[in-house]
N, C-alpha and C positions, 0 to 999 in steps of 0.2 A: 416522566416528561414535565419539563418546566414549561407552564403555559405561558408564563411572563415572557420568557425568553423567545419562546416561538412566535408569540403575538409582535414584539419588538422587531425579530427577524423579518416577518413579514412587511411590517411597515418601512423597514430601512430598504428592503428590496423594491417595493412599490415606488420609493422615492428616487432610487438609482435611474440613472439614464447611461452613464459611461463605467462599465464593470470591468475589472481584472479578476478573474478565478484562477489560482495556481493550487497545484498539488506538489507532492516531493519528489526528489531525486530519486532515480533509478525507479521509476514509476511501475508499480503491479498493477493487477486488475482492477483493485479497488481505487487506487488513485485516478486510473485512466476513467474508469467508469462512472465514479461521483464527479470529476471535473466535467466529462461530457454530458452527463445528466442534469446537471445544475446549468451549466454552461448553454447548452441548447435549449432548456426549458426557458431560460432568460432571454436567449434570442429569440423564440418565438413570440414571446410578449412584446416584442419590438424594440427591446434594448440593445444598445452597442456591447458586445461582450469580447474581450480577449481571454481566451483560455490558454494557459501557460504551463509548459513542463519544460524545465531547463535542459532535460536529457531527452526531449521528444517521445513520441509514442513507440513503444516497442513494437516489433514486426507482427508479433502474436494478436495485436490488439488494433492493426491497421485497417482491419474490415469493418471496423465500427463506423457509422456513419457520423461524420461530424470531426473524424480523427484527423482529416487534412486541414481542418480548420486551427489545429493547436500549433502555436509558436514556441520559440524557444526563449524568447525574452519579451517582456512588455513595451508598448511603444505608444507614445503620446499620451494625451490627458486622460484621467480617471477620477470618478467621485466617489467610487466604493471598491474596496481591496477585500476580496473572500478567500479564505485558504480552506481546502477540503482534504480531510484523511492525513493531516499533519500533527503529530505531538507537539513538536516544538518550532518556533519560527524559522530556526536554522535549517530545517528540511526543505524548505521550498528552493533554496540554492542561493548564491551570492548574487545574482541580479536584482535581488529583492533587498538588498542591505540597506539602501537608502528609502525604502517604501514606508517604515516606520509600522504602528500597530495595524494589523487587519481590522477592518469594521466587523467582520464575521467570522468566526473560526468554527467550522463543523467537521466533528471528529467522532470516532468510537474507541480510541485507544485510552486505557486506564490512567495511563502516565501523562496524559495531555496537561500542559502547564497553563491553560487558560490565559493565553496571550492576547486574545482579540477583545475589542470592544463588547461584542456580543459573543457569547461562547455556547454552542449547541453541543455538548458532550455526553453523548449516550453510549456508556461503556458495555451495557448490557445487549446492545445490537451487535449482530455480527459483522456488519461492515457499515463502514460510511454510506456506501450505497444504499443500506437498508434503512438509515435515518432519511434519507431524501425520498425513499419510495413512500415513507410513511407522510411526509410533511410537505411535498411537493403540492399534493392535490389540497392540502389543508391552506396553502398559500396561494391557492388558486393559480396554479400552473399546472396543466394538463400533461400527464404521462403518454406520450406518442409512442409510436413502435420505436422511432430510434432512440429515444430516451429510455425506454424499456429495456433495449438491448443493452445500452450502456450500464444501466443499473443492475440487469441481472448479471452482466459478467463480473461486476464488485462484489456482487453476493457470492456466486459461484466460486471465485476465485480465493476469495478470503476464507471460505469455509473447506476450501479443498475439494470443490463437488459434495458439500454436505457431509464431511467427514470429520471436521473438528468437533471436540468435545462441548463446544457452546452452540452448535446447531439446535436451533429450537423448532418446534411445530410453527410459531409465528414466521420464522425465516422461510419455511417452506410454502406458508400460506402468501407470503410477499412474492414468492417467485412465481406463484400459481397465477396471482393477480397480474403480473407483469408478462407472463405467457399469453394472457387473454387479449393482448394488444396484436397478436399475430406473431410475436417474435418466436424463432425456432430454438428451443433450449437446447436440444441435442448437439446441433451445430455450433453455438456459442461454447458448450462444454467440449467439445473436441478442440475447436481452435483456440482455446485460452488454456487447457489443462493438459491434453492430450499429446497434441501434434506438436513435433520439435523439428527444427530446420537441421540440415545435416551438420553444418558447423556446431550447433549446440548441442548433437548428440555427440561429436567427438570431443567436446569441451566437458562433457557428462563423464565420458571414458576417461580423462585424464584426472578429474575429481574422484571418481569411484577407486580408480588404481591407488589413490594417495590415502585411502580409508584407513583409521585405526580405531579401536575401542578399549576404554580402560577405565574402571571405577564407576560404571554405569554411563558413561558417555561415549558416543560414537561421533566421529568426526573426520571431515575432508577438507582438503587444502586447493585451492584453484589460484595458480601464479600467473603473473604476466605473461610469462613463457607460454603457459598452457593457453592461454586466450590468443596468443598470436598463432600458435601452431595449429589451433582448430579454426581459425578464422573468423571466431566467434566476435561479433561488432558490439556487443553489450558489455558494460562493466559489472554486471550482477553475476549471479551464481547460476542463470538459466533454470531457476526452480529447481536445482540439484538437492536442495535442502528438504525438499519432499519424499524424495528417494531415499535420501539418507535416513531420514525419520521413520521410513518403513522397515528399518531393520530391526529384527525381534531381538529382545533379551536386554535393552538399554533403558534408562531413565531420561536422557537428555542427548538430544540430536544438536549438532553443529557444524557450521561451514565458515571457512576462512577464506575471503576472496580479496588477494592483493590489488590494491589501486595504483594507479600512476602518479597520484600525488603524494606518495609517502604515506599513505593511509592502508588502514586493513579495516574491510567490512565484515561484520561477524553476524550471523543469524542463529538465534537460539530456538530450539522447539523442545518443549515438555511433552515426555512421551508416556508419563503416568499422570493421572489424577492427583491433584494435591502439589505439584511443583510449580512453582511461580518463576518463570525465567526473566519476566520483566524487572525483578529488583536486580540482576545481574546486569542487564542492559542499562538500567538506570546507573548502577555503579561506575559504568563507562560512559555516562553522559548520553546512554541513547534511551530507548524506550520500547513501548509496544503493550501486548496482552501477557497476562499468566502464562498463556500455552504457547505463543510465539513473540519474539521480540529481536531486536537489532541494535547495533551500534556501529558508528565509525570511529576507529581510534588512530589517533597519529603515531606513526612510528614504523618500524620495519617490520616484515613478516617474522622474521627470526626472532625479533624482540617481544612481539606481541603474542604469538602462537603460544608458548609456554605460559607466560603471564595470565592471559586470559582462561586457559585450561585449569590452571591451579587455583585462580579465583572462582572460577565456576563452581570447581569441586567445593571449595571453603564455604562459599556463600549459600549454597544448595544442600550442604551437609552430606555429600556423596562419598 
């Protein structure tokens, strides 16, 4: 931990009055959890806070207190701009193109580009929510029950329910401390990781029927037509990558998700120790962790699909 950086962030937060907090496009549980955790803590301290997700809050996280306050674009004046759970500035979305350099960048991705004026990057932590769990009290922001629910969601989802290889005793202790505020962890676990809407289940069916495996890679494809047929409203994979990654006998799991803006979103998962998929994502101007990474690549699905499979195989020596 960098005491100088955490001390400087404490001072910057104390001096801030009108704050914009943003996280990444296609938000996952850690994006939503860290955004709400920090945003609600700052609001409790009497500060004016805009919490921004350009794609809005996914339905599986709308039960979290404060989620109704999240907006899709910032509005009005601000004196402090904070990003959470973003490895690079492009990830917050186009509405921030004219915002310039964030004042504070808090993240746990090893590929973080340190694009803020103050950068708190702790890649050893299992989630950005875990970083905030450690530092909010140190910055004199109490963790109330609603804040704890948000932070717990971030840790549970980024560890896939404590199943990722980077899960540590410290992460479990963090969750235990958050539970002591009265948060119902089994309920959060079920809502964020287990339960799926009927359209999401139909969308999964399309992805599962497309699956292939070769040379140690197992992958699935989700097209725009699949999304339309299923009635799924998101532009992500509805966490299907986690199901694909559970298939035995492979070294890497992948999913290709066709986007409406002539892009393809790709997620990688390392299924064996020693495989670093972040290097593949970085090759395609994406980022993430050794065990889990992603990228958005311009082009059509028919172009991107074979190129990315071949590059993944080459870079990982499969």
